[in-house]
C-alpha positions, 0 to 999 in steps of 0.5 A: 118193187122188189129185186128183179130176177137174175142179176139186178141190171140197171142203167149206168156205167159197167165196171171194167167194161167202158164203151160196151153197150147192152140192151136191157131185157124184159123187166129191166128198168130203163133209166137213160136211153143208150146208157151202159148198164151196171149189173150187180148180183145180190148175195145174202151174208148174215142175219143178226138182231136189229141195228142202228144207223152206221153200225156196219163197217168194212175194214181196210186190207191189211198190209200183209194180205193186200190181195185178199178180201176185206173183213166186216164189222157189224153191231146190233141192239143186243150189244153184240159186235161181230167181225167176220169175213167170207170164206168158201161162201160161209161166214168166218168169224174173226171175233165176237164181243159184247157191249153193255148197251145196244150198239149205236155207232161203229167207227174206224179209227187210227191215223190218216194212213191206217184206220183199222181200229174198231171203235164202238159206242153204246149208251155212254161207253166207247170200246175199241178193238184191234182188227184181230179182236184185242180190246185195248180201250174201254172209256166211260164218258159219263155224259148226260146223253147216250152217244148217237153219233161219233167220229174218231181220228188219232187220239180224238173222239168226237161224240154227239148225243141228242143235243150235246157235242163233246170232243175227247182227246186222249179220253179227256174232255177237250170241248163241249157245245149244246146245239139249238136242235137235235144232232143227227150225225157228225163227222170231221173235215180239214177245212183249213188247208194249213192246219193238221187239226180237223174241224167237227161238222154237225148235221142238225134237225133244223136243216143246218150244217154247223162247222165248229172250232173248239167249243164255238160255231165257226159258221153254218149253212142251211140245206133244204131239209133236216139233215140225217147223215153227213160223210166225206166224199173225198179221201182224207189224204186227197184234197177236194180241189183235185176233183173240182173239175167234176163239181163246177156248179157251186153256190153259196148257201142257200141260193140256187146253184150258179158257176163260181169263179175259179179262184173261189173253187180253188179255196175249197179245202174239204168236200162232204155229202149230206142226206136229208129226211125228205129225200134230198142229198147233195154236195157241200164244199168247205173252207176256212170261212164259208160253206158252199153248196154244189150239186143236189139230187131230189131238191129244187128240180123235184120241188118245182116239178111237184108244184107243176103237177099238183104235188103228185111227184114224190121224192124217195125216202129219207136218206139214212146213209151215204158212202163214196166208192169208185164202183164204176172204176172211172177214176171218180168216186160214185155216190152210194145212197141208202134210204129209209124206204129200203132203197139202195141206189148208186149215182155215178158221174158219167160225162156230167158234173151232176150225179146220174142214177145207174143202179137202184134196188129195194129191200124190205127194211130201211137201210141202216148201213152202207159200205163198199169193198172186196168181200166175197172176191178179191177181184170184184167190188161189192156194196154191203148193206145192213137193214134195220131188221138185221139183214146183212147182204151185198150186191156184187159186181161179179157176174152171177155165173162166175160167183164161186161159193165153193172155192177159197176167196182168200182172206184170213181164216177164222181163229181155231175153235171159232164158230163159223155159223152165221149169228141168228141161228135159223135166220142165218141159215134161212137167209143163206138158203134164200140167197142161193135159192130164191134171191130176187136180186141175184140168180136163182138156184135153177139158173145157177145150176143151169149155167153150171152145166157148162162148167166142170162137173166138180164145180157143179157137184160142190155147189149141189153139196153146199145146197144140201148142207144148208137145207139140212142145217135149216131142217135141224133148226126148224126141229129145234124151234118146234121142240122149244115151242112145245116145251114153252106151251107146256110151261105157260098157263092159259091165264098168263098175260104177256106184259112185256116184249123184246121186239124192237120198233123204229118209227117216224112221223115226218112231213112230206113237203111235195105231197103236203101230208105226213108219212107214218113209217113203222118198222119192227124186228119181226114181220108185222101182224096188225097196226091200229091207228087212233086219233082224236083229230080228223085226218085224211088217209091218202092211200091208193084205195080205201073204204069209208067203212068195211075193208079194202086192199091197200098198197102201203109201200112199194114192198108191203100190202095190207087190208085196212078196216075203217070205223065210222068216226065218233067224238073220241075217235076222229080216226080209227083204222086197223091195218092187217099186213098180208105179207111177211113185211116188217115195215109199213108206211101210211100217208095222212093229211092233217087239217090245220087248226085242229090239234091233238095226238095220233096213236099207233098200236103195233102188233108183230107176228109171234106168240105170245101176242104183244103190242107197242104204242107210239104217240105223235103230236099233231100241231095246229099248223102242222102242214107248214115247213120252215124256210131259212129266208124270207123269199122275194115272192112273199115280199110281193104278197099282201100281208095281214099282221097280228101283234102280241104284247104283254108280260111274257118272257122270250122262253114263254113265247117260244114255247107257244110257237113251238106248240103251234108249228113244226121244225121249231127248235126246243131251245133258243140261244139268242135274245130274240127269234125270227122264223119263216114258214111256208104252207106245203098245201096252199103255198102261203107264207108266215113270218114269226118275229118275237122277243121279250114282251113283243111278238109280231106275226105276218101272213097272207093267210088270215086263218093262219094268224087266227090259229096262232092267236087261239094257241097263244091265248089258250096257253097264256090263260093257262099260265095266267100271263096277260097278253094284248092283241092288235091286228091289221087285216089286209083285204087284198090278202083275202082276194089273194087267198081266193085266187090261190084256191080258185084253180083247186076248187074249180078242178075238184068241183068239176071232178066231183060233178063228173063222178056223179054223172058217170053212172047216169050216162052209162045207163043212158048208153045201155038203154040207147045202145050207143052214146054218139048222140050225146054232147062231146063233153059227156062222151069224154066223161064216158071215155075217161070214166076209169081215169076220173074215178081213179083220180077221185079215189086218190083224194075223195075228201079233197073238195070237203077239205077246200070248202072248209078252208074257204069257210074258215077264211070267211069266218076269220075275216069277220071275227077280226072285225067283231062280226058273227056270220054263222047264219050265212055259212050254209049258203056259202057251203052250197055255193062252193059245192054246187055252183062255184065261181070265183066272182060269186064267192068274192062278192059273197065275201064282201057282203054281210 
C-alpha cells in the first residue's frame, strides 16, 4: 500500500495534543479502536545515488543556534558525502566531500556531551569532518576486509568487517576479534555502571548478540532471527534503569518473557534495541554479567498465530534500521523502524510497557537510513528517511496546511558560492516537484493551494511562484537530457555491445519461517524492466496468481506489479520464469518454496530500464535441507518425540565434517572456534526437529523425520567420496517416529485432498445447476461447494502444487524407511501415490507402510 492522500494519518498518539481524539476518514488505516492519531506529512528533500545502511545522520543543534533547524549528512555509493540543511524549502548545502570508495557507514563522534563530528567509512578508510566541513582525519586502517559497520566515541573507533572486529584508539590498534559468523552491525554500550569504558556489542548473522571486553567475548545472548541492526535506546548520559518502569517484562535469553524481581531490574546498566532479518525487533538489557530480553514485536506471538493459521500470517520485512526519538512528546522515547520492504513504522509506549504501532507508511525502496529531528521547522519534529535508490525524504509532524516552503525556517545559510541545487540533477528537481504536486503521504498541490485561499495572498503567490520555478527547472533538465541522448546516439555504433553497467543492485535470498518459503528480493538504483529466474532444481512459485505456461498478472510486493511468463520445465531448467515489471518500481520480491532433498542453484538475471540494455546476474545456493531453521536450544517438545539416529565414524576431521554440515543446512557458520559442535534445527514446513553433534572422527544426527537423516547421509557420503575420506555409517530407525510423521502429515493431506476434490467438482456442479435451473435439490455438502466456489478456487490458487508436495514427502518417507532396512519398494510406489490422491485415509496409509 502506498502513502495515503493528504497527511498520512495513522492510529496512535498525537504530538502535543494529548487527550484529543479524532475519527479517521475514508481510507484511514485503523489500528486500534478509540486510539488517538499521529498525523505526519511527507516532504521530499533530496535525491542522490544508491546508499548503504546507516549512511544518513542528523547533526545535533549547535550551541550558537539552539532554536534553529538541524543539518543532515548523507553518503552514497559514488563516495559523495553531503551535509545540508533546508532553507526556504530548498536544499542549502553546508559542504560536499568525497571518498575514494563507496560510503559504507556514517557515524557521529565526539564526547558524550557533544557528538557533532562526522566520521565516514568507505572501503578500508575512515575520514572525519567538522560540522562546517573541515577535514581533520584521514585514517587508512589497512584491514583485510572493508568496513561495513562502525561506532565512534572520544578517541575510540570500533569497526566491523564481514567477520573481523577491530578497535582503534587514537588511530592505533587496540583490540581484535574474529567472529564465528558474519557481523551485520555493532555499537558500544556502558554495561558496567562503575566504568567509563564502553563495551562493544556485535550483532551477528548466527542470531547472537555478543558483548566484548577487549579482544574477548564477555557473554552473548541469542534472539529469534539473524540480527541485522542494533542501536541504543536510551541516551548515553541517562541510565536505562531510569526507564525501567516502562519495561517490566524482562527475561533471560532465550526463554519467553517473565517478570523479574526489582533487584534484577535495577542491575541493568544499558538498554539496546535490535532488529532481525525475519522482521522481529525487541529490547535487550545489559549489565556486567548477563543479557536479558524484554519486550519483542513480531516474535513469539506472531509465530504462534502463524502455526494456528497454517502459516498464512506474515511478519513484516527485515528490520534494517532502528532509531529512538520522543516523537509523541510523552516523556518516553518512541521506536522508529525501517524495513527492507520499504515500510516506515513508529511504535509508541502509550499506557503499556509493550510498544504499539501508531504510524506506518510504505515507500517504493528498502529503507537504509532513519533519523529524527528538526529539519524543515524548528517547532515540529520530523522522521528523515533514506532509501536504497537514494531518495531522502521526511515525515513531518507539522500539519500540511501550516508547512511554509517560502519562509525562512532558520538555520545557517550555505557558505557563499555553494551550490544549493539538490544533487541528482533532474532527479532532485523531479523529487521536489513530486513532493509538492503528487505527494502520496502529504497534501497535493491542489489541496495546499486550496487551503492557501484562507491565508494571506502573498503566501499563496509565493507558493505558486515556487511551483513555477521548480517546473521551469525540470523542463530545462529534461531538455539537457534529450540533447545528451541525441549526442550519445550519434557517437554509438549500431554494432556496439555493452559489456558493463553502472547500475548497482541489492539482493537477498532469505528463509521466511512463517511461510516456509524463501523471499527473493531484488532492488536496483533504476526502475526494473525484466527479471529472469532460472534454476536447475524444482521450486514452487508462491505468488497470488500464476500460470503454468503463458502469462499472468502477479502482485509481487505491496508496491510493485509484474507480468510473469512461465516456461514448461525441462531437465536443465526445472524453473524458468520471466517477470516484466509494469510500473516504475525499482524493487520486486518473489516467494519460492524449495523441495528438500533437491539441491543446486538459483540464478537471477536482472535487466533495469534504460539504454543500452545491460543485465546483472546473481546466484543463490539451494541447500539439501533448505527449509530448516536453526534453534538455539533443544526444546522440550522434541524430547518427547521418538527419534531415529544416524551415526558416522571415520578418519574425517572436525573442519571436514563441519564443511559437510554447512553444505547441507542453512544458518551454519562457515568456521568453528571449538573442538566440537552441536546445532539444533526445526523444519519450517513440517515442524520436525534435527540434532547435529560432531567432533573429529565421530558425528551423531537425530531426527523424528527419517527423510532428513537420509538426505544428510547422502550429502556426507557424496562429499566423503570426492575427498576420498572413509566414513562408516550405522543407524537406528524408530518405527514410532514413522507413525509420528504420518500423524503430522495427516491434517495437511486431509485438507489438500478435500480441497483438490472440491475444485474438480465445481464445474460439474455448475453444469447441473444451469441445466436444472436451481441447486436446492443437491446434497447440502454440494450446495456449500457451489456457495463457496470463489473461496475454494482462491485457496487452491495460492498453492496449487501443495498436494503434490505432500504426496512426495510421504513417498520419500516410505522409500527411506525400507532403504535403511535394505529393501527396494519401487514397484509399490504407484499404488501408494494412487492411495494418497484418490482415497486417502491415515489408517490405510499406516497399514500400507507396515506391509512390503
